[in-house]
C-alpha positions as CSV (number, residue, x, y, z in Angstrom):
1,M,0.0,0.0,0.0
2,C,1.3,3.5,-0.8
3,S,2.7,5.5,2.0
4,G,0.2,7.9,3.6
5,S,-2.9,6.1,2.2
6,R,-5.8,5.1,4.5
7,S,-5.9,1.4,5.5
8,L,-9.1,-0.3,4.4
9,R,-10.0,-3.4,6.4
10,I,-11.9,-6.1,4.5
11,R,-12.7,-9.5,6.2
12,F,-13.7,-12.6,4.2
13,I,-15.7,-15.3,6.0
14,E,-18.2,-18.0,5.2
15,Y,-21.7,-16.5,5.5
16,P,-23.9,-19.1,7.3
17,F,-27.3,-17.6,6.3
18,C,-28.0,-17.9,2.6
19,G,-31.3,-16.0,2.7
20,A,-29.6,-12.5,2.8
21,P,-31.4,-10.2,0.3
22,G,-29.4,-9.6,-2.8
23,L,-26.8,-12.3,-2.2
24,P,-26.7,-15.5,-4.4
25,R,-27.4,-18.7,-2.5
26,S,-24.2,-20.3,-3.8
27,A,-22.0,-17.5,-2.4
28,R,-19.3,-18.8,0.0
29,L,-16.9,-15.9,0.4
30,L,-18.8,-12.8,1.7
31,L,-18.0,-9.7,3.5
32,S,-19.0,-9.8,7.1
33,Y,-21.2,-7.3,8.9
34,K,-21.6,-7.0,12.6
35,E,-24.2,-4.2,13.3
36,A,-23.3,-4.1,16.9
37,H,-19.8,-2.8,16.1
38,T,-21.0,-0.2,13.6
39,P,-22.7,3.0,15.0
40,S,-26.0,3.7,13.5
41,S,-24.7,7.2,12.5
42,M,-22.4,5.5,10.1
43,R,-25.2,4.0,8.1
44,L,-25.4,5.8,4.8
45,S,-29.0,6.7,5.1
46,Q,-28.4,8.3,8.5
47,F,-25.2,9.9,7.2
48,I,-27.2,11.6,4.4
49,K,-29.8,13.0,6.9
50,D,-27.1,14.2,9.4
51,N,-24.9,15.8,6.7
52,I,-27.4,17.1,4.1
53,E,-26.0,20.6,3.9
54,P,-22.2,19.7,3.6
55,I,-23.2,17.2,0.9
56,L,-25.2,19.8,-1.0
57,V,-22.3,22.3,-0.8
58,E,-19.8,19.8,-2.1
59,W,-22.2,18.6,-4.8
60,E,-22.9,22.2,-5.9
61,S,-19.2,22.9,-6.3
62,F,-18.7,19.7,-8.2
63,A,-21.8,20.3,-10.5
64,R,-20.7,23.8,-11.4
65,T,-17.5,22.5,-12.9
66,M,-19.0,19.7,-15.0
67,I,-22.5,20.9,-16.1
68,P,-22.4,24.0,-18.3
69,P,-25.9,25.4,-17.4
70,A,-25.0,25.2,-13.7
71,E,-22.2,27.8,-14.2
72,T,-24.7,30.7,-14.3
73,M,-27.4,29.4,-12.0
74,S,-28.0,30.7,-8.4
75,V,-27.6,28.4,-5.4
76,V,-31.4,28.0,-5.1
77,E,-31.8,27.2,-8.8
78,L,-28.9,24.7,-8.8
79,R,-30.0,22.9,-5.6
80,D,-33.6,22.7,-6.8
81,H,-35.2,19.6,-5.1
82,A,-31.7,18.1,-4.4
83,H,-32.4,18.3,-0.7
84,E,-35.8,16.5,-1.0
85,I,-34.5,13.9,-3.4
86,L,-31.6,12.9,-1.1
87,L,-34.0,12.7,2.0
88,A,-36.4,10.6,-0.1
89,I,-33.6,8.2,-1.1
90,A,-32.5,8.0,2.6
91,G,-36.0,7.1,3.7
92,E,-36.3,4.5,1.0
93,M,-33.0,2.9,2.1
94,E,-34.4,2.4,5.6
95,S,-37.7,0.7,4.4
96,A,-38.1,-3.0,3.9
97,Q,-38.4,-4.2,0.3
98,S,-38.7,-7.5,-1.5
99,E,-36.1,-8.8,-4.0
100,K,-38.5,-7.9,-6.9
101,E,-38.9,-4.4,-5.6
102,R,-35.1,-4.0,-5.4
103,E,-34.6,-5.2,-9.0
104,A,-37.3,-2.9,-10.3
105,K,-35.8,0.1,-8.5
106,S,-32.3,-0.7,-9.8
107,K,-33.8,-0.6,-13.3
108,G,-35.8,2.6,-12.6
109,L,-39.1,0.7,-12.9
110,A,-40.3,1.0,-9.3
111,L,-43.7,2.6,-8.7
112,P,-43.3,5.9,-6.8
113,F,-45.3,6.4,-3.6
114,L,-46.3,9.8,-4.8
115,K,-48.0,10.7,-8.1
116,E,-45.4,13.4,-8.7
117,T,-42.1,12.7,-6.9
118,F,-39.5,15.3,-6.2
119,A,-37.2,13.7,-8.8
120,A,-39.9,13.8,-11.4
121,E,-40.6,17.4,-10.8
122,H,-36.9,18.2,-10.8
123,G,-36.6,16.6,-14.3
124,G,-39.4,18.8,-15.7
125,L,-37.8,22.0,-14.3
126,R,-34.4,21.0,-15.6
127,Q,-35.9,20.7,-19.1
128,R,-37.4,24.1,-18.7
129,V,-34.1,25.8,-17.8
130,G,-32.2,24.3,-20.7
131,F,-30.5,21.1,-19.4
132,D,-30.2,18.4,-22.0
133,L,-30.6,14.7,-21.1
134,S,-26.8,14.1,-20.8
135,Q,-26.5,17.1,-18.4
136,L,-29.4,15.8,-16.3
137,G,-27.7,12.4,-16.1
138,A,-24.4,14.1,-15.2
139,E,-26.1,15.9,-12.4
140,Y,-27.2,12.6,-10.8
141,R,-23.8,11.1,-11.4
142,A,-22.3,14.1,-9.5
143,L,-24.7,13.6,-6.7
144,R,-23.9,9.9,-6.4
145,A,-20.2,10.5,-6.5
146,T,-20.4,13.3,-3.9
147,V,-22.4,11.3,-1.4
148,L,-20.3,8.1,-1.6
149,R,-17.0,9.9,-1.5
150,L,-17.9,11.9,1.6
151,W,-19.4,8.8,3.3
152,M,-16.5,6.6,2.6
153,G,-14.3,9.0,4.6
154,H,-16.3,8.0,7.7
155,V,-16.3,4.2,7.0
156,G,-13.9,2.1,8.9
157,T,-14.5,-1.5,7.7
158,V,-16.0,-2.2,4.3
159,D,-18.2,-5.2,5.1
160,A,-21.5,-6.7,3.8
161,A,-23.6,-4.0,5.4
162,V,-21.6,-1.2,3.9
163,L,-21.9,-2.8,0.4
164,E,-25.6,-3.3,1.1
165,E,-26.0,0.5,1.9
166,V,-24.1,1.4,-1.3
167,V,-26.4,-0.9,-3.4
168,R,-29.6,0.5,-1.8
169,F,-28.3,4.1,-2.4
170,N,-27.4,3.3,-6.1
171,E,-30.9,1.9,-6.5
172,G,-32.4,5.1,-5.2
173,I,-30.3,7.3,-7.5
174,D,-31.2,5.1,-10.5
175,Q,-34.9,5.3,-9.7
176,G,-34.7,9.1,-9.2
177,L,-32.9,9.5,-12.5
178,A,-35.4,7.4,-14.3
179,E,-38.3,9.4,-12.9
180,A,-36.5,12.7,-13.8
181,M,-35.8,11.5,-17.3
182,A,-39.4,10.3,-17.8
183,T,-40.8,13.7,-16.9
184,Y,-38.1,15.5,-18.9
185,S,-39.2,13.5,-22.0
186,D,-42.8,14.2,-21.4
187,H,-42.1,17.9,-21.3
188,V,-40.1,17.7,-24.5
189,A,-43.0,15.9,-26.2
190,N,-45.4,18.5,-24.9
191,S,-43.2,21.3,-26.2
192,R,-43.0,19.6,-29.6
193,D,-46.8,19.2,-29.8
194,T,-47.3,22.8,-28.7
195,F,-44.9,23.9,-31.3
196,L,-46.7,22.0,-34.1
197,A,-50.0,23.4,-32.9
198,V,-48.7,27.0,-33.0
199,L,-47.1,26.4,-36.4
200,G,-50.3,25.2,-37.8
201,H,-52.3,28.1,-36.4
202,D,-49.8,30.7,-37.5
203,L,-49.5,29.3,-41.0
204,R,-53.2,29.1,-41.4
205,N,-53.7,32.9,-40.8
206,P,-51.5,34.2,-43.7
207,L,-52.7,31.4,-46.0
208,S,-56.3,32.4,-45.3
209,A,-55.5,36.0,-46.1
210,L,-53.8,34.9,-49.3
211,S,-56.8,32.9,-50.3
212,S,-59.1,35.9,-49.7
213,C,-56.9,38.1,-51.7
214,I,-56.9,35.7,-54.7
215,H,-60.7,35.5,-54.4
216,L,-60.9,39.3,-54.5
217,L,-58.6,39.5,-57.5
218,E,-60.8,37.0,-59.3
219,L,-63.9,39.1,-58.6
220,A,-62.1,42.2,-59.9
221,G,-61.8,40.7,-63.4
222,E,-59.9,43.0,-65.6
223,A,-60.1,45.9,-63.2
224,K,-56.9,47.2,-61.6
225,P,-56.4,45.3,-58.3
226,K,-56.7,47.4,-55.2
227,E,-53.4,48.3,-53.6
228,R,-54.6,47.2,-50.1
229,T,-55.3,43.7,-51.4
230,L,-51.8,43.5,-52.8
231,Q,-50.3,44.8,-49.5
232,I,-52.2,42.1,-47.5
233,A,-50.9,39.4,-49.9
234,R,-47.3,40.6,-49.6
235,R,-47.5,40.7,-45.8
236,S,-49.0,37.2,-45.8
237,I,-46.2,35.8,-48.0
238,A,-43.6,37.6,-45.9
239,S,-45.1,36.0,-42.7
240,I,-45.0,32.5,-44.2
241,N,-41.4,33.1,-45.5
242,D,-40.3,34.3,-42.0
243,M,-41.7,31.2,-40.3
244,V,-40.2,28.8,-42.8
245,T,-36.8,30.6,-42.5
246,D,-37.0,30.3,-38.7
247,L,-37.7,26.6,-38.9
248,L,-34.8,26.0,-41.3
249,E,-32.4,27.9,-39.1
250,Y,-33.6,26.2,-36.0
251,T,-33.0,22.9,-37.7
252,R,-29.5,23.9,-38.7
253,T,-28.6,24.7,-35.1
254,R,-30.1,21.5,-33.7
255,L,-28.0,19.5,-36.3
256,G,-24.9,21.2,-34.9
257,R,-24.1,23.3,-38.0
258,G,-25.1,26.7,-36.5
259,I,-26.4,29.7,-38.4
260,E,-24.0,30.8,-41.1
261,V,-22.6,34.3,-40.6
262,I,-20.6,36.1,-43.3
263,P,-19.2,39.4,-41.7
264,Q,-18.2,42.3,-43.9
265,E,-17.2,45.8,-43.0
266,G,-20.3,48.0,-42.9
267,N,-22.1,50.9,-41.3
268,L,-24.0,49.5,-38.3
269,S,-25.7,52.9,-37.7
270,A,-27.2,52.9,-41.1
271,L,-28.5,49.3,-40.7
272,C,-30.0,50.2,-37.3
273,Q,-31.8,53.2,-38.9
274,E,-33.3,51.0,-41.6
275,A,-34.5,48.3,-39.2
276,F,-35.9,51.1,-36.9
277,D,-37.8,52.7,-39.8
278,E,-39.2,49.3,-40.9
279,V,-40.6,48.6,-37.4
280,C,-42.0,52.1,-37.0
281,A,-43.9,51.5,-40.3
282,A,-45.2,48.2,-39.1
283,Y,-46.4,49.7,-35.8
284,P,-47.6,53.2,-36.7
285,K,-49.5,53.6,-33.5
286,R,-46.6,52.9,-31.2
287,E,-43.9,55.4,-30.2
288,L,-40.3,54.4,-30.9
289,V,-37.2,56.5,-30.3
290,A,-33.6,55.9,-31.4
291,E,-30.2,57.2,-30.3
292,L,-27.9,56.3,-33.2
293,P,-24.5,57.9,-33.5
294,A,-23.4,58.3,-37.2
295,G,-20.7,56.2,-38.8
296,V,-20.3,53.2,-36.4
297,V,-18.3,50.9,-38.7
298,L,-17.5,47.3,-37.8
299,M,-17.4,43.7,-39.2
300,F,-20.9,42.2,-39.3
301,D,-23.3,40.2,-41.5
302,A,-25.9,42.9,-42.5
303,P,-28.9,40.6,-43.3
304,R,-28.4,38.6,-40.1
305,M,-28.0,41.7,-37.8
306,R,-31.1,43.2,-39.5
307,Q,-32.9,40.0,-38.4
308,V,-31.7,40.5,-34.8
309,L,-32.7,44.1,-34.7
310,T,-36.1,43.6,-36.2
311,N,-36.8,40.7,-33.8
312,L,-35.7,42.7,-30.7
313,L,-37.6,45.8,-31.7
314,S,-40.8,43.8,-32.5
315,N,-40.6,42.0,-29.2
316,A,-40.2,45.2,-27.3
317,V,-43.3,46.7,-29.1
318,Q,-45.3,43.5,-28.5
319,H,-44.5,43.1,-24.8
320,G,-43.9,46.8,-23.8
321,D,-46.3,49.2,-22.2
322,P,-48.0,51.3,-25.0
323,A,-47.8,54.4,-22.8
324,H,-44.0,54.4,-23.0
325,P,-41.7,54.5,-26.0
326,V,-39.5,51.7,-27.2
327,A,-35.8,52.8,-27.3
328,L,-33.0,51.7,-29.6
329,V,-29.5,52.8,-28.5
330,I,-26.0,52.3,-30.0
331,R,-22.9,52.9,-28.0
332,D,-19.4,52.9,-29.6
333,E,-17.0,51.5,-26.9
334,G,-13.9,51.2,-29.0
335,A,-13.1,47.5,-29.3
336,H,-16.8,46.7,-28.9
337,V,-20.1,48.1,-30.0
338,T,-23.2,47.8,-27.8
339,L,-26.8,47.7,-29.0
340,M,-29.6,48.0,-26.5
341,V,-33.4,47.7,-27.1
342,K,-35.4,48.8,-24.1
343,N,-39.1,49.0,-23.1
344,Q,-41.2,49.7,-20.0
345,G,-43.9,47.4,-18.8
346,R,-44.5,44.2,-16.9
347,P,-41.1,42.6,-16.1
348,I,-40.1,39.2,-17.4
349,P,-40.9,36.6,-14.7
350,P,-37.7,35.4,-12.9
351,D,-38.3,31.7,-13.9
352,S,-38.4,32.8,-17.5
353,M,-35.2,34.7,-17.4
354,Q,-33.2,31.5,-17.5
355,V,-34.9,30.1,-20.6
356,I,-35.9,33.2,-22.6
357,F,-33.2,32.4,-25.2
358,N,-34.2,28.8,-25.5
359,P,-36.1,27.5,-28.5
360,L,-39.9,27.2,-28.4
361,V,-40.2,29.6,-25.4
362,Q,-42.8,32.3,-25.3
363,V,-43.3,34.8,-22.5
364,A,-46.8,36.3,-22.3
365,T,-47.4,39.7,-20.7
366,R,-50.5,41.7,-20.0
367,E,-49.2,44.4,-22.5
368,S,-49.2,41.9,-25.4
369,A,-52.1,42.9,-27.6
370,P,-53.7,40.3,-29.9
371,H,-53.6,42.7,-32.9
372,E,-49.9,43.3,-32.3
373,R,-48.7,39.7,-32.4
374,P,-45.4,39.4,-34.4
375,A,-45.3,37.8,-37.8
376,T,-44.2,34.6,-36.1
377,S,-44.9,33.3,-32.6
378,L,-43.1,30.0,-32.8
379,G,-40.9,30.9,-29.9
380,L,-37.7,30.9,-32.1
381,G,-37.0,34.6,-32.5
382,L,-34.8,35.2,-29.5
383,Y,-33.1,31.8,-29.8
384,I,-32.1,32.6,-33.4
385,A,-31.1,36.1,-32.4
386,R,-28.7,34.6,-29.8
387,E,-27.3,32.2,-32.3
388,I,-26.6,35.0,-34.8
389,V,-24.9,37.2,-32.2
390,T,-22.8,34.2,-31.0
391,G,-21.8,33.7,-34.6
392,H,-20.4,37.2,-34.6
393,G,-18.4,36.4,-31.5
394,G,-20.7,38.6,-29.4
395,T,-23.1,38.1,-26.5
396,I,-26.7,39.0,-25.9
397,T,-28.1,39.4,-22.4
398,V,-31.4,40.6,-20.8
399,T,-32.3,42.5,-17.6
400,S,-35.8,43.1,-16.4
401,S,-37.4,44.9,-13.5
402,A,-40.5,46.9,-12.8
403,A,-38.4,50.0,-12.0
404,E,-35.9,49.9,-14.9
405,G,-38.0,48.1,-17.6
406,T,-36.7,45.3,-19.9
407,A,-33.5,45.7,-21.8
408,F,-31.9,43.4,-24.3
409,T,-28.2,44.2,-24.7
410,V,-26.0,43.0,-27.6
411,H,-22.2,43.3,-27.4
412,L,-20.3,42.9,-30.7
413,P,-16.5,42.9,-31.2
414,R,-15.5,45.5,-33.7
415,G,-13.4,43.1,-35.7
416,G,-16.0,40.3,-35.8
417,R,-15.7,36.7,-34.4
418,Q,-11.9,36.5,-34.9
419,A,-11.3,39.6,-32.7
420,A,-13.3,37.9,-29.9
421,L,-11.1,34.8,-29.8
422,P,-8.5,34.5,-27.1
423,G,-5.1,35.8,-28.2
424,A,-6.6,37.6,-31.2
């Protein structure tokens, strides 16, 4: 044994009682367990109960280093239900169970005592804040590793009872993960079904408008078509095109290819003015103000950045208070350029702040008027905006409060993505 390492005492004996749960009847060499010599506080289930806070602190530190979404989460958000999940597992470990029940739990097939367990609810919430299934699994692996590592530091002799505790704990973790993944998958399926329903609804509206326009043109015969009919047709076609474009770009990102960005040197101030004028024309009854210094030149993809600006401005109009103006501001900060779109109104709920840039997410507000819905409500706009900004080597963030309003802020490196790379 290496110098300085802790001695681990394992005793092998013949076990006289072959009915021990989980042990094969033919086993001859087994690890002994004498409960009278092991304090009850050393039982793993009791250890979890007595040391729940140190375990969570250690697990939290571990999780932040291995699960990307955890890096920006608060302590409360990261620990969500972990306390209750551990106590539920500890309680299960102390309950009697048959061999069939043990086997079912190890496979994640045990029937929960509650209709909605803490683990199941945890899985649904993790899906909502942007965890993928591999990250959800990594979270449970981290929890398992943390508990066992801390407990083994208090174990003297590794015997049959110790191994039994480890097995029961692993069964509980496996069951919890299975319940979390099942709920996670249900939420994903629900999001997909909702997405398809919204897509069908939003495609039907412009198609119906186009059908009406064609009918009116047919009735007009040889007469000159009315300009309003043509305007409705153009807007309907543009709406369908926008939705199809969003779907294609969403698909590209999910396939790992990202949104293609081709930066060229250009005048960002001029582009912002064009996008601002377009949104003003689309919402003539709303007040919009702009603070655009002239001649802000940098590397950017003009069509893509127009898409970002139009989306942010349209969202601000839709969700902002009509009594207050929507503001577009550019700040030239040397190596970086900052764009900010700000509106007053009901703040974004705290639980939505973590997921607002995720695909298929829609945040409803009281200020949202039915007649002012954007061209597409698929819940892809902010997600695509983030992907475009990321493709430029920039960042997009959001702040929201009742006092300060809601502000989406885009930071772009002046030299494009290459300038944002370390060492550039």
